[in-house]
C-alpha positions as a printed Julia matrix, in Angstrom:
314×3 Matrix{Float64}:
 -34.49  26.27   88.21
 -32.4   23.42   88.22
 -28.9   23.17   88.97
 -26.69  20.42   87.2
 -23.07  19.49   87.86
 -21.27  18.7    85.33
 -18.03  16.22   85.18
 -14.83  17.52   84.89
 -12.64  14.64   83.47
  -9.53  13.81   86.02
 -11.22  16.13   89.04
 -14.97  15.83   89.19
 -15.74  12.54   89.42
 -17.81  10.54   91.64
 -15.89  11.18   94.45
 -16.36  15.21   94.29
 -19.82  14.54   93.06
 -20.3   13.14   96.54
 -18.57  15.91   98.33
 -20.23  18.61   96.44
 -23.43  17.15   96.54
 -23.67  16.7   100.22
 -22.85  20.45  100.68
 -26.28  21.02   98.48
 -27.8   23.17   95.82
 -27.82  20.36   92.86
 -31.07  18.53   91.27
 -28.8   16.34   89.1
 -25.11  15.15   87.89
 -24.01  14.39   84.66
 -20.73  11.76   84.86
 -17.79  12.05   83.07
 -17.49  10.6    80.18
 -17.19   6.4    79.34
 -15.66   5.98   76.15
 -17.04   3.65   73.38
 -14.89   2.3    70.26
 -15.86  -0.82   68.82
 -17.18  -2.97   71.45
 -19.26  -3.28   74.26
 -17.79  -2.84   77.57
 -17.43  -4.9    80.42
 -19.65  -3.57   83.35
 -17.34  -2.78   85.52
 -16.09  -0.6    83.04
 -19.62   1.52   83.99
 -19.07   0.78   87.82
 -15.6    1.72   88.04
 -16.72   5.65   86.36
 -20.57   5.58   88.04
 -20.24   3.49   91.72
 -23.33   5.23   92.22
 -25.15   2.58   90.1
 -24.88   0.36   92.93
 -26.6    2.83   94.41
 -30.19   3.49   92.78
 -27.71   5.73   90.53
 -27.83   8.45   93.37
 -24.92  10.39   95.04
 -25.02   9.15   99.11
 -27.13  12.35   99.46
 -29.87  11.48   96.71
 -28.97  13.75   93.94
 -29.35  11.15   90.74
 -26.23  10.78   88.06
 -26.16  10.25   84.67
 -24.43   8.27   82.65
 -22.44  10.13   80.08
 -21.0    7.94   76.72
 -18.72   9.85   73.89
 -18.19   7.63   70.96
 -19.0    8.21   67.26
 -19.67   4.3    66.22
 -24.01   4.09   65.96
 -24.28   0.3    66.94
 -21.7    0.41   69.39
 -23.07   3.42   71.13
 -26.59   1.99   70.98
 -25.39  -1.84   72.75
 -23.4   -0.03   75.42
 -26.46   2.52   76.43
 -28.61  -0.36   76.57
 -25.5   -2.43   79.43
 -26.26   0.41   80.93
 -29.47   0.68   81.06
 -29.28  -2.74   82.01
 -27.43  -2.04   84.96
 -29.52   0.65   86.34
 -28.39   3.88   85.06
 -31.02   7.07   85.59
 -30.45   8.59   82.49
 -27.79   8.6    79.28
 -26.25  11.79   78.3
 -24.66  11.33   75.02
 -21.11  13.81   74.45
 -20.65  16.12   71.59
 -18.65  18.82   73.57
 -15.43  17.34   74.42
 -12.73  19.19   73.37
  -9.57  16.92   74.39
  -7.66  16.27   70.91
  -6.83  12.82   71.47
 -10.37  12.8    71.54
 -11.35  15.0    68.77
  -8.58  13.16   66.99
 -10.39   9.69   67.45
 -13.57  11.33   65.92
 -15.66  12.25   69.47
 -16.81  14.78   71.42
 -17.45  18.43   69.39
 -15.53  16.51   66.35
 -18.85  15.4    65.68
 -20.13  18.97   65.43
 -19.06  18.37   61.83
 -21.43  15.82   61.54
 -24.6   16.38   62.29
 -26.41  13.6    60.39
 -24.0   11.65   62.6
 -25.58  12.99   65.55
 -28.9   12.58   64.98
 -28.07   9.02   63.84
 -26.44   8.42   67.34
 -29.43   9.84   69.32
 -31.21   7.27   67.68
 -29.79   4.66   68.03
 -29.07   5.43   71.7
 -32.89   6.33   72.22
 -34.08   3.12   70.66
 -31.99   1.17   72.52
 -33.21   2.01   75.31
 -36.3    1.66   77.67
 -38.84   4.86   77.31
 -38.79   5.35   81.07
 -34.77   6.32   80.79
 -34.25   9.71   79.27
 -31.53  10.64   76.71
 -30.31  13.78   76.84
 -26.91  15.2    74.98
 -24.03  18.07   75.03
 -22.71  19.94   72.37
 -21.22  23.26   72.04
 -21.92  25.73   69.72
 -19.59  24.25   66.83
 -15.96  23.48   66.39
 -14.31  25.88   64.61
 -17.49  28.63   64.14
 -20.91  28.92   65.11
 -22.08  28.03   61.61
 -23.96  24.72   62.3
 -25.06  25.3    65.58
 -28.72  25.09   65.11
 -28.55  22.45   62.61
 -26.49  20.43   65.08
 -29.21  21.25   67.86
 -32.11  20.48   65.53
 -30.23  17.05   64.91
 -30.32  16.19   68.38
 -33.9   16.86   69.03
 -34.7   15.15   65.97
 -32.56  12.35   66.94
 -34.82  12.09   70.1
 -32.78  14.26   73.11
 -34.7   14.99   75.55
 -32.72  17.66   76.58
 -29.94  19.47   75.03
 -26.83  21.54   77.6
 -25.1   23.74   75.87
 -21.6   24.88   76.73
 -21.65  28.57   75.09
 -18.73  28.66   73.4
 -17.31  26.51   70.05
 -14.09  23.72   70.16
 -11.45  26.2    68.92
 -12.66  28.75   71.84
 -11.85  26.2    74.46
 -12.61  27.49   77.68
 -11.54  30.98   77.28
 -14.02  33.93   78.41
 -16.56  35.07   77.09
 -19.09  32.53   77.06
 -21.96  33.36   73.95
 -25.05  32.8    75.86
 -27.14  34.87   73.24
 -26.06  31.73   71.19
 -28.25  29.59   73.5
 -31.14  31.64   73.14
 -30.79  31.07   69.77
 -30.78  27.22   70.38
 -33.48  27.61   72.94
 -35.68  29.21   69.97
 -34.88  26.74   67.43
 -35.88  23.83   69.8
 -38.52  22.62   71.33
 -36.82  20.57   73.65
 -35.58  22.32   77.57
 -32.26  23.99   76.73
 -29.72  24.08   79.33
 -27.42  26.94   80.08
 -23.35  25.9    80.66
 -20.44  27.6    80.12
 -18.26  31.07   82.64
 -20.79  30.79   85.77
 -18.83  31.67   88.62
 -21.03  33.72   90.71
 -24.34  33.49   91.91
 -24.12  37.12   89.33
 -23.0   35.29   86.79
 -26.1   32.58   86.49
 -28.73  35.07   86.94
 -27.1   36.89   83.9
 -26.88  34.09   82.08
 -30.41  33.21   82.39
 -31.61  36.42   81.57
 -29.18  36.41   78.47
 -29.61  32.6    77.3
 -33.84  32.57   78.25
 -33.02  29.35   80.07
 -34.21  28.46   83.62
 -31.68  25.05   84.07
 -27.76  25.47   84.17
 -25.2   23.96   84.51
 -21.35  24.77   86.54
 -18.32  22.7    86.47
 -15.4   24.93   87.19
 -17.34  27.45   88.83
 -19.14  24.88   91.48
 -15.05  23.4    92.23
 -13.84  27.06   92.84
 -16.91  27.37   95.27
 -18.24  24.4    96.25
 -21.13  26.69   97.89
 -21.68  28.13   94.46
 -25.32  26.0    93.94
 -26.82  27.26   97.08
 -25.68  31.0    96.59
 -27.32  30.25   93.59
 -30.44  29.39   94.95
 -30.4   32.59   97.72
 -30.12  29.82   99.88
 -26.7   30.83  101.39
 -25.45  34.1   101.51
 -21.64  33.71  101.71
 -18.58  31.03  100.5
 -18.09  28.33  103.24
 -15.25  29.17  105.6
 -11.62  28.25  104.21
 -11.85  26.06  106.92
 -14.53  24.64  106.13
 -13.36  23.96  102.04
 -10.49  22.21  103.85
 -12.36  19.51  105.46
 -13.51  18.87  102.43
  -9.87  18.39  100.63
  -9.42  16.01  103.11
 -12.45  14.28  103.0
 -11.73  14.29   98.96
  -7.44  13.64   99.82
  -8.62  10.08  101.72
 -10.91   9.07   99.08
  -8.05   9.2    96.7
  -6.51   6.91   98.51
  -7.85   3.6    97.76
  -7.31   3.43   94.19
  -4.54   6.21   93.29
  -0.88   6.99   93.14
   0.24   9.49   95.14
   1.7   11.57   92.69
  -1.88  11.59   91.41
  -3.55  12.43   94.55
  -1.47  15.25   94.89
  -2.16  16.42   91.42
  -5.51  16.39   91.83
  -5.37  18.61   95.05
  -2.96  21.16   93.34
  -5.83  21.26   90.19
  -8.45  22.0    93.0
  -6.62  24.2    95.04
  -5.89  26.1    92.48
  -9.87  26.71   91.17
 -10.07  27.65   94.83
  -7.8   30.23   94.74
 -10.52  32.35   92.5
 -12.43  32.98   95.6
  -9.87  32.03   98.1
  -6.84  34.03   99.05
  -5.47  30.79  101.07
  -6.02  28.63   98.44
  -3.55  30.54   96.65
  -0.72  30.49   99.75
  -1.8   26.75  100.35
  -0.88  26.37   96.89
   2.51  27.19   97.16
   3.21  25.41  100.0
   2.05  21.98   98.75
   3.27  22.61   94.75
   6.85  21.66   96.35
   5.19  18.39   98.38
   6.4   14.95   97.26
   5.67  12.63  100.12
   2.12  11.24  101.34
   2.88  11.88  104.78
   3.52  15.96  104.14
   0.0   16.01  101.89
  -1.69  14.43  104.68
  -0.31  17.22  107.27
  -0.59  19.73  105.08
  -4.7   18.78  104.59
  -5.35  18.23  108.92
  -3.15  21.37  109.74
  -5.39  24.11  111.1
  -8.77  22.27  110.8
 -10.91  21.28  113.37
 -13.03  18.33  112.48
 -16.03  17.46  113.79
C-alpha cells in the first residue's frame, strides 16, 4: 500500500508537508497547484511553491514531492512542465479536479472534465515534453456536474500517457459534501490499465480500509483527513493505535506558526492556524475549545502565547 499526501491550497503547503511527513506514514506528496496561463513561468515561481526542489524534490524527512500544474493551454503546460523538470522535479501531476469557481471560470481544474479530448492533448504534450524518467500523473474528479463522462475522461488520461490517476470520488458540483462515491473509482480502475489511487472522505483508518475494499484500490491519497489527524497515515498502516496527544499536536501547531513567520502577514498566519484548528476539532475536543479562544485574537504576541501555552518543548 502507498499513502499519498494531498495538497490543500492555503493550508497544506510545503510547510505542512514538512511537518506531516516528519510524523510519518507517507510515501509521496503532491504540491499545491501552480497555475499556468499563457507564459513560461520564472524559476522562482516553482521554487516558491515547491522549495523541496532545492533538496532533490524531497521533504526534510525524505518523502518525494510531485509538482502539480493546472492550466488548459497545451503548449504552455508542456513548456512549463519541461521547465520544472529541468529544475529537478521528482514527478509532474496535472490537476483536473480543482472545483474552485475562479479556477473553473478560467478553464482550469474540474472544468476540463467537460473536454476529455483536451485532457488527452494536455497530458500527451506534457508527457512528450518531459524526460521519460520523470513520471507524469493526473488527478481527476468523477465529472463536472455528472458522472456521465467519468470513464471517458479516465481513458483520455491513460491514452495521453499518464502513468497513474488519482480519482477524487465526487463531481465538481458535489464539492466536498459527503459521501464519496468509491464505487465509481472501482469502475474507473476496471476500465484503465494504469494504477488508480483512491481519494475522498478518508478520515479514519476504518474509512481507509472500507475505501480500499469498495474502490478495489490498494493505494490511497489523504488530505483533509491528514490535517484533522496528523497521525492518520501511521494509523492506516497499523503502526500507531492512537492519535497524537493534544500536547504533541500543539507542538506541531507552534512549529507551523513559526514557519509562517518569514513570508506571511499576521492576518494570514492567524487565518491558517484557525483553519487548522477547525479541522483538528474533528478529532480533538481541545481544538474546538482553543478555536473559540483564538478566533478573538488579533495580536501576534497573543497567538504566540497561546501556541506556547501548556506545552513542554523537547
